[in-house]
ZAGUKE-768113 format. One line per field, with one value per residue (C-alpha): residue number from 1; z, x, y. Coordinates in Angstrom, 3 decimals. Last residue first. Layout:
BEGIN
k NUM, ...
up Z, ...
east X, ...
north Y, ...
END
This chain:
BEGIN
k 157, 156, 155, 154, 153, 152, 151, 150, 149, 148, 147, 146, 145, 144, 143, 142, 141, 140, 139, 138, 137, 136, 135, 134, 133, 132, 131, 130, 129, 128, 127, 126, 125, 124, 123, 122, 121, 120, 119, 118, 117, 116, 115, 114, 113, 112, 111, 110, 109, 108, 107, 106, 105, 104, 103, 102, 101, 100, 99, 98, 97, 96, 95, 94, 93, 92, 91, 90, 89, 88, 87, 86, 85, 84, 83, 82, 81, 80, 79, 78, 77, 76, 75, 74, 73, 72, 71, 70, 69, 68, 67, 66, 65, 64, 63, 62, 61, 60, 59, 58, 57, 56, 55, 54, 53, 52, 51, 50, 49, 48, 47, 46, 45, 44, 43, 42, 41, 40, 39, 38, 37, 36, 35, 34, 33, 32, 31, 30, 29, 28, 27, 26, 25, 24, 23, 22, 21, 20, 19, 18, 17, 16, 15, 14, 13, 12, 11, 10, 9, 8, 7, 6, 5, 4, 3, 2, 1
up -6.285, -2.835, -1.301, -4.012, -3.684, -0.032, 1.327, 1.434, 4.868, 4.869, 1.442, 2.534, 5.677, 3.556, 1.272, 4.266, 5.863, 2.569, 2.206, 5.851, 5.312, 7.725, 11.133, 13.243, 11.697, 13.387, 16.950, 16.660, 14.569, 17.056, 19.900, 17.923, 17.152, 20.835, 22.048, 23.956, 23.512, 26.620, 26.348, 29.569, 31.927, 35.505, 36.670, 37.411, 33.901, 32.409, 34.359, 33.254, 29.604, 29.696, 31.307, 28.780, 25.837, 27.186, 27.709, 24.186, 22.563, 20.080, 16.307, 14.937, 11.224, 9.057, 10.520, 8.949, 5.695, 5.071, 4.523, 7.869, 7.331, 6.680, 9.480, 11.412, 10.925, 11.873, 14.947, 16.316, 19.286, 18.460, 18.569, 15.789, 17.365, 20.830, 21.843, 25.403, 26.191, 29.760, 32.140, 35.736, 38.434, 41.520, 40.582, 39.432, 36.224, 35.222, 32.247, 31.027, 31.167, 29.324, 26.489, 26.166, 26.250, 23.652, 21.317, 21.643, 21.272, 18.332, 16.560, 17.125, 15.394, 12.440, 12.049, 12.067, 9.684, 7.163, 7.012, 3.352, 3.835, 7.439, 8.515, 11.223, 14.993, 16.066, 14.128, 16.886, 18.703, 21.092, 24.070, 26.871, 30.378, 33.075, 36.639, 39.732, 42.810, 43.816, 45.007, 43.209, 40.309, 40.045, 40.152, 37.219, 35.371, 35.225, 33.225, 31.054, 30.118, 29.192, 26.872, 25.204, 24.684, 23.435, 20.906, 19.646, 19.299, 19.477, 17.569, 15.073, 14.438
east 9.294, 8.842, 7.301, 4.665, 3.991, 2.949, 3.724, 0.853, -0.380, -3.284, -4.482, -4.193, -6.204, -8.963, -9.096, -9.265, -12.057, -13.975, -13.600, -14.660, -17.988, -18.236, -19.896, -17.293, -14.520, -16.010, -15.325, -11.567, -11.209, -13.210, -11.009, -7.854, -9.132, -10.035, -6.562, -5.235, -7.162, -7.225, -9.124, -9.677, -10.051, -9.165, -8.770, -5.065, -4.666, -6.331, -4.056, -0.975, -2.003, -2.866, 0.501, 2.369, 0.578, 1.379, 5.038, 5.291, 3.907, 1.103, 1.394, -1.571, -0.986, 2.027, 2.584, -0.453, -0.095, 3.072, 6.362, 7.870, 6.680, 9.945, 9.185, 12.306, 11.467, 7.841, 8.786, 11.072, 8.777, 6.689, 3.271, 0.813, -2.254, -2.195, -4.043, -3.073, -4.600, -5.560, -5.363, -6.477, -5.674, -7.869, -9.614, -13.122, -12.693, -9.545, -11.080, -12.665, -9.381, -7.762, -10.274, -9.854, -6.067, -5.930, -8.214, -6.165, -2.794, -4.072, -5.314, -1.810, -0.346, -2.700, -1.863, 1.870, 1.508, -0.549, 1.677, 1.110, -2.613, -3.737, -6.882, -8.888, -9.183, -5.743, -4.021, -5.237, -2.409, -1.664, 0.628, -0.229, -0.676, -0.750, -1.890, -1.582, -3.180, -4.745, -1.309, -1.801, -3.450, -0.468, 1.956, 0.261, -0.258, 3.475, 4.536, 1.410, 1.894, 5.504, 4.503, 1.653, 3.655, 6.678, 4.634, 2.339, 3.995, 7.610, 7.545, 5.023, 7.249
north 5.241, 3.607, 6.725, 6.900, 3.158, 3.442, 0.023, -2.393, -3.371, -0.910, -2.060, -5.703, -4.983, -3.444, -6.499, -8.870, -6.857, -6.856, -10.622, -11.063, -9.282, -6.352, -6.313, -8.091, -5.993, -2.934, -4.067, -4.554, -1.391, 0.670, -0.580, 0.297, 3.781, 4.295, 3.400, 0.388, -2.879, -5.061, -8.334, -10.296, -7.356, -8.304, -4.679, -5.331, -6.725, -3.669, -1.331, -3.290, -3.218, 0.488, 1.255, -0.890, 0.761, 4.245, 3.347, 1.970, 5.140, 4.590, 4.946, 6.866, 6.881, 6.089, 2.643, 0.998, 2.929, 0.948, 2.771, 1.761, -1.801, -3.633, -6.112, -5.048, -1.355, -1.769, -3.830, -1.103, -0.614, 2.461, 0.801, -0.017, -1.582, -3.056, -6.212, -7.126, -10.505, -11.315, -14.260, -14.275, -16.815, -16.523, -19.753, -20.668, -18.661, -20.583, -22.405, -19.164, -17.272, -20.189, -19.934, -16.163, -16.446, -19.221, -17.268, -14.074, -15.790, -17.851, -14.725, -13.304, -16.348, -15.886, -12.192, -12.905, -15.865, -13.870, -10.784, -9.810, -10.478, -10.190, -12.010, -10.233, -9.736, -10.944, -8.143, -5.818, -7.515, -10.380, -9.961, -12.367, -10.978, -13.646, -13.058, -15.192, -16.698, -20.005, -21.163, -24.511, -22.669, -20.331, -23.242, -25.001, -21.719, -20.961, -24.013, -24.112, -20.472, -21.158, -24.004, -22.143, -18.941, -20.879, -22.870, -20.117, -16.711, -17.863, -21.160, -19.803, -16.800
END
């Protein structure tokens, strides 16, 4: 996961950014997650790598401000992609409420990129989540995220 979400993303971005800067034109859309905005017990590495994607994207966007190269981070919440099944999260509270459609997330991401938004968060609930964690103590945020990540014990029994 670290190789994919951090190493590959950084390396590939460097490869394409060099040519984009030379042409003074280009757009990059990195896929982060609402997970990027807080620690994530029970999925610590995933949340941490998505925090890297968001931070890296924001820093790079700032570095490229004097060019016509734009960089954005798409930060979707739970999305119907098959991820929940592969990550064994189908029974978690996270994936039992408000899962967004892939096509909708892609359209919002593309529109945001075309409007030169740096951080694109599809869905009002996801935007509220990303903002609200700034105002709560981090220990409380971490405890809440753990509760959401945990699988519903009634379903497991």
